[in-house]
C-alpha positions, 0 to 999 in steps of 0.5 A, a space after each residue: 351114355 344114357 337115354 337118347 343122348 349121344 355123348 360122342 367122345 372127346 376122348 380126354 380125361 374130361 374132354 379132348 376135342 368136344 362133344 359133337 352134334 347128334 342128329 336123331 331121326 324124327 327128332 330135333 337136332 341137338 348139340 350135346 355135351 356130357 356134363 363132366 366134359 363141360 364142352 360142346 362142338 357146333 357147326 356153322 349150321 348149328 349156330 345159325 339154326 340153334 343160337 339166338 340172334 340179335 342184330 349184332 350177335 349170335 348167342 349160344 345156348 348155356 353150357 353147363 359146368 357142374 364142377 365149376 369154371 373160370 376159363 372159357 376157351 375155343 378152337 375155331 376152324 374157318 373155311 379158309 385162312 383168316 383172322 380169328 372172328 370176334 367171340 365173347 364169353 359170359 359166366 353164370 352162377 345159378 342162372 344169373 350172370 356173374 361177369 360182363 361179356 368179355 372178348 376171348 384173346 387168341 393164344 395160337 393161330 395157324 391158317 384156318 385154326 385159332 385157339 382163344 381163351 378168356 379168364 375170369 376172376 370168379 367161378 361160375 357153374 355155366 357159360 355162354 358165348 356170343 359170335 359176331 353175326 358178320 363172322 358166321 359165314 367164315 366159321 366151319 366149326 367150333 369147339 368150346 369149353 368152360 373149365 377150371 384149367 388144370 391137367 388131369 394127367 398131372 392130377 392123377 400123378 398126385 394121387 387123385 386119379 388112382 393107378 400106379 405112377 412110377 419113376 422114369 426108367 421102370 420100363 419102356 426104354 429111354 427117351 431123350 432129355 427133350 422127351 422126343 420119340 423113344 429110340 426103339 420107336 424112332 425108326 418105325 415110321 412114326 411122325 415125331 413131335 419135332 416133325 409135326 411141329 409140336 410145342 414143348 411139353 410142360 408135363 412132369 408126371 412120369 408114368 413109364 409102367 404101361 399096362 393098358 391101352 385106350 382107343 379114342 377118336 378126335 371128333 374132327 374132320 380127318 383132313 390135314 392131320 398134322 395141322 389138326 394135331 397141332 391145333 388139338 395140342 394148342 387147344 388142350 394146353 391153352 384152353 384146358 390148361 393141360 401140360 400137353 396134348 392128351 393122347 400118346 399117339 394119333 393116327 390119320 386116315 392114311 395110316 400115318 402115326 403121329 407121336 403125341 404126349 411123350 409116352 413116358 408121361 402120364 396121359 390125359 384121355 380117360 378120366 380116373 384111368 390114365 395111370 398106365 394107360 396109353 392113349 391112341 386116337 383116330 383122327 376123324 369122326 367115326 360115329 353112326 350119327 352126328 359126324 355130319 360132313 366130317 367124313 369119312 365116318 368109317 375108318 379106312 383099312 389103312 387106319 385100322 392096319 396102322 392102329 393094329 400094328 401100333 398095338 402090336 409094337 406097344 404090346 411087345 414093348 410093354 408086355 400088354 396082352 391084346 385082349 378086351 381087358 387090356 385094350 379097350 375103347 374109351 367107352 369101355 372104361 369105368 365111369 365113361 359117359 361117351 360113345 368114343 371111339 364111335 360105333 364105326 371104329 368100335 366095331 373094329 377093335 377086335 380087328 385091331 387087336 388081331 392085327 397086333 397079335 400077328 405083327 407090329 410096326 417093324 413088320 411090313 404090312 402083308 398083302 392079302 393072299 390071292 386066293 382065286 388064281 385066274 384059270 389057265 389060258 384057253 387051249 385055243 383062241 380060235 373060238 374066242 372073239 374079243 370086243 368090248 370086254 377085252 380087258 377080262 382075263 380070257 380076252 386079255 390073254 388071247 388079245 395080247 397074243 393076237 390070236 382072237 378070232 375077231 377083234 371087233 365082235 363080242 367076246 365069248 368063251 366056250 370052255 369046260 365050265 360052260 359058256 362064259 362071257 370073258 370069264 366074268 364068272 370070276 367076279 367079285 373074286 377077281 377084285 376081292 378075296 374069295 373062299 370057295 367051300 368044297 360043298 355045293 348046294 343040293 339040287 332039290 330039298 333042303 341044304 344049309 351050312 354054318 360058316 364064319 370069317 374068322 380067318 380074316 383072309 377072305 371078304 367073300 365066300 362063293 358057293 356053287 349051285 344049280 337052280 332046277 328049271 320050273 322050281 323056286 329056290 329060296 336062298 337065306 343068309 342069316 347073320 349068327 354072330 358079329 356086327 355086319 349087314 349080310 349081303 347075298 349076290 347071285 350070278 350065272 356062271 357067265 358072270 351075269 348078275 341075277 341078284 345084286 342085293 336088289 332085283 336084277 333083270 336077268 333073261 332067264 331067272 326071275 327074282 322075287 321075295 327080296 330081303 336085302 339084309 341092309 336093315 336086319 340080320 337076314 338077306 333072302 331071295 327067291 329065284 325061279 328059272 324056266 330051265 336048269 341054271 348053274 349059278 354062283 352064290 356070293 356071301 359077304 357084307 354090305 360094307 364089302 359090297 359098297 366098297 367094291 369088294 375091298 376091306 375085310 369083315 370082322 373076324 367075329 362074323 358068322 352066318 347060316 346059309 340055307 337053300 330051300 328048293 321045292 322041285 314039286 309043283 306048288 299045291 293048289 288051294 281047294 276052291 269053295 264047296 261045289 255049288 255055293 258060288 250062287 251065294 257069292 257076290 264079287 265086287 271091289 275085293 274080287 281079287 281075294 281067293 274066294 271071289 277070284 275062284 268063283 268070278 273066274 267061272 262066271 258063277 258069282 251071284 252079282 259081279 257088281 256088289 260087295 263080296 260076302 260069303 255065307 257058307 257053312 263056316 259062317 258069314 265072312 268078308 271075301 274069304 278074309 279068313 283064308 289069310 294068310 292062306 291066300 298068300 301062302 301054302 296052308 294045310 288044314 288038318 281035319 281035326 279041331 281043338 276040343 271044346 273044353 279040357 286039354 288038347 294036343 297034337 304032334 305034327 311036322 312039315 316033312 311034306 315040304 308042301 305047306 308053310 303054314 298049318 291052320 287049325 280050328 278052335 272054339 273059345 269059350 266065353 269067360 274062360 281062359 284058353 292057353 294055346 302052345 306051340 312047342 318046337 320038337 325037331 328042326 331048326 326054326 323059330 315057332 310063330 303063332 297067329 290067331 284070327 277070328 273067322 272073319 280074319 280080324 287079328 287077335 294075336 300076330 306073332 308078338 303083336 297083340 291087336 285090340 280085338 273087340 271081343 278077345 283079351 290077350 293076357 300072355 304072349 311068348 313070341 317064340 322068336 328067340 326060343 323053342 316055344 310060342 304061347 298065347 293065353 286068351 279070354 273071349 267075352 263070348 263064345 267064338 270060333 277062331 283060326 290058329 295058324 302055326 308057322 315059323 318066324 322066317 315065313 312070318 317075316 317074309 310075308 308068308 313066302 318061302 318054306 319051312 325045313 322039312 325036318 321041322 316038327 312041333 307039338 301043338 296043345 290047348 288048355 281050355 278052362 270052361 269053368 266060367 268066370 268073367 273074362 277081363 275087359 279088353 281095356 279097363 281104366 288106364 290100361 289100353 294094351 300094347 298096340 295102339 293106332 299101329 304103334 307098339 310099346 317097344 319090347 324084344 324083337 320089335 324093329 326100330 328104324 330110328 334106332 337102326 339108323 342112329 345106333 346100328 342096332 336092328 331091334 329093340 333089345 329091352 323089355 318082355 311081355 308079361 301077364 299082370 292081373 290078366 293084362 299084357 304089359 312090357 316089363 323092364 328096369 327103369 332109371 331117372 330122367 330130366 329135371 334140374 339135377 340130371 347131369 346126363 343132359 345139357 341145360 339146353 337139350 330138348 326132347 326128341 318127341 316134345 322139343 322141350 328143355 329136358 332140364 327145365 322139366 320136373 323143376 323144382 324137384 319137390 313141388 307143392 301139391 298145388 304146383 304139381 296139380 297145376 303143371 302135370 306135364 312138367 312132372 309126369 313123363 317118360 323116355 323109351 326107344 320109340 319106333 316112330 313108324 307108323 305114327 311118327 312123332 305126332 302120335 307119340 306127342 299125344 300118346 299117354 302111357 300107364 306105368 305100374 310098380 308090380 310090387 305094390 300096384 301103384 300106377 301113374 300115367 305119363 307122356 313121352 318127351 324123348 327117346 331112350 334109354 341107351 342100348 348099353 344100360 339094358 333099361 326099358 324106360 327112363 322116368 321123371 323123378 316125380 314119377 319114380 318117387 310116386 311109384 316108389 321105384 329106384 334105378 334098375 327096379 322093374 316096372 310095367 308099361 302099356 298104353 293108356 287111352 288117349 287123353 287120360 289124365 297125367 299123374 297118379 291113378 287113384 
């Protein structure tokens, strides 16, 4: 998969069921097809919204067939039983029709499913369909292809596909003459071909030596699985011309396993990798996007369990190791251009393999162990009243014995764990599988633990702790490994929810500073109580919480849980110097720290005017320079950086009273200043912020702002290492604040505290030798931030990427210094144009909505053609964060791209979003841009904003 295209697997050698529509946030919907699959899938909404229409017909977009086509086939699913609608096809070569519109003839029908094909006497390179306009309301979805019919499995057998093809009987047991289910598999609950009503196989290519397995999904609805298996078989045989259905096994969402192509036969499910490969397909659509109404889009546990146990049986039968080399998702095979088996199934492959290691189909499914036995029944029921919650364990026991004090009042139990309501404190362990670690959270100070879910026996971990009265407690759950969204829940010992992933109304515990964990790797909450409260802290994943504490977390899941309890009163910010309120006018911004202090004493010079402070620190607007100290607990050391030369200082956070340290520095005009924060002890990610004395941002962690008087030439954010570093040039002498903190504090908007074990070394190297500071913006360079939007780089949160691919942060690019300017550096690839087979001929850009293969056409334009249409030749795709500016910002944006080896520079415009997260590339460039820069795929390039309106093309 490349760029923003999501080639959702149809899981055959060439395709099994067709590519599905992928809907991208902030971008137009697209019907996508990987070019080697020559296949597409569309819903009724796609047809109505993207196909052209006249009075009688809906006309499809062009389906490319780069390896040629003389047959067009369809699999149509209707809303209800009925006849096949009228569908016609036309073949094209070089964009010109080479056939008349010709009706497709039905070859197979069953209730709502129909397969139909048409063969042409010529071979084309693309095709179109048209559907009778009167039929659209009856069509639920439709898969269609344009191919030269033939079986890729049979082709592999003849030697073109590679791999070992062996004679029958080499391994794996005998099958009947009719190629029925092997005798050693017949009693394991697999639905045989005979039972689900399979057609006779036409396969002849034997391949009994099995060495690996591939997991797919069918990209179809999951209902009525037996009917879908029959429909897929008919579609593969009649439309593709294959000898049988492509997979060896298919699995329904209820865990039922269906026999597919006879196991002794060569499969047709992974191009050029079918020999020795057992194809297992999950019936349904399990991707993070594009599955629409085909749900569920998350494979149920019954399906995962069945797939794992099938793997276990096949691994023992064929001596196949259950590891990542031998059991893969379709996407993991060489040359695969697909997301198969879908993101939500792919993350469960490790669980399937683990299940298979422990048991096969011949072993009964094991129920999860009951870890939390209910406590013994109360010694006496005389003090227990059973009312609305009488089904809870305590009341239930006493009520059954008719020994409750009262059957109409509320249930209350005063046992040795304190007052609890109906033993609700067991929640969620009463409905899930909880593990109770032996460690309890410390009463005050710092506490942390690292744990994991590798046992597979528990979906929730439960900790006990005490919240001291009057002192805030910050709990943080950080995912350290695996693919899960961390979820924190907190309940008192009576079972009343304090924090359930969002704020809850608890009578005695206040909840603040919430990060729920759904959209990142960290869940965080601060709790404050008026009195000591014993609580349970539950650690789990959002998929478990959303499912009512059912299911399991991937065994790769690991986490870091910490608690920071500050039992000392919070420090109080020092007020302004005595006697200076007379110079402070408090008006519209009186809520800020300085005005607030003076206004509270009635000492402002003018309560209606604008707030301005003209004290000894120079003119500042409403004490903005206190930011972030106005919202955090800052410590101001009594030292300042040296005016010139080298300065260093070692400090720590051992007092626990401050989350930010603030230093004063003087930037000499015309000379570089490098400020470096090095973590020397403790576990935290160092973060630097720098503002001028008026509070205007210069550097914010990794976000470089456009300051009118300061150029930032190098940033090391510190988010993923032990060092944060910034190099600055000031146009004139100026004073600045340097804030020293951690990324945990910065990400939480200056709430919480840094571990008291944290230490750092802060240094500054100031070159006052003179020289000219580089201008903030020169020529076509305009920095990494513009109008609040940023050039994507490591650690930049992208909600679009998260919602579509489940990836939390931009994983590509790094900020580097090039001739005194900050650029994002990363590898490149080619994108768009008539020869780009990674996009369909009708696919449009997410930003611009243009036909992507219509760009950069012709590939080698004349100078006059290039000058007349620079929009068509100079463009780029990156994984844009569409907030805050939206697609309208990116559509108007201009970017500068530079070859760092030669200095060649071009200006391009955004048209799409990409590349794919698996490629580790930063940007996709047009063929013309790559040519002008002298770059090839995977070469390094630099990218930054250009000023809006900059002319596209080569920079002289």
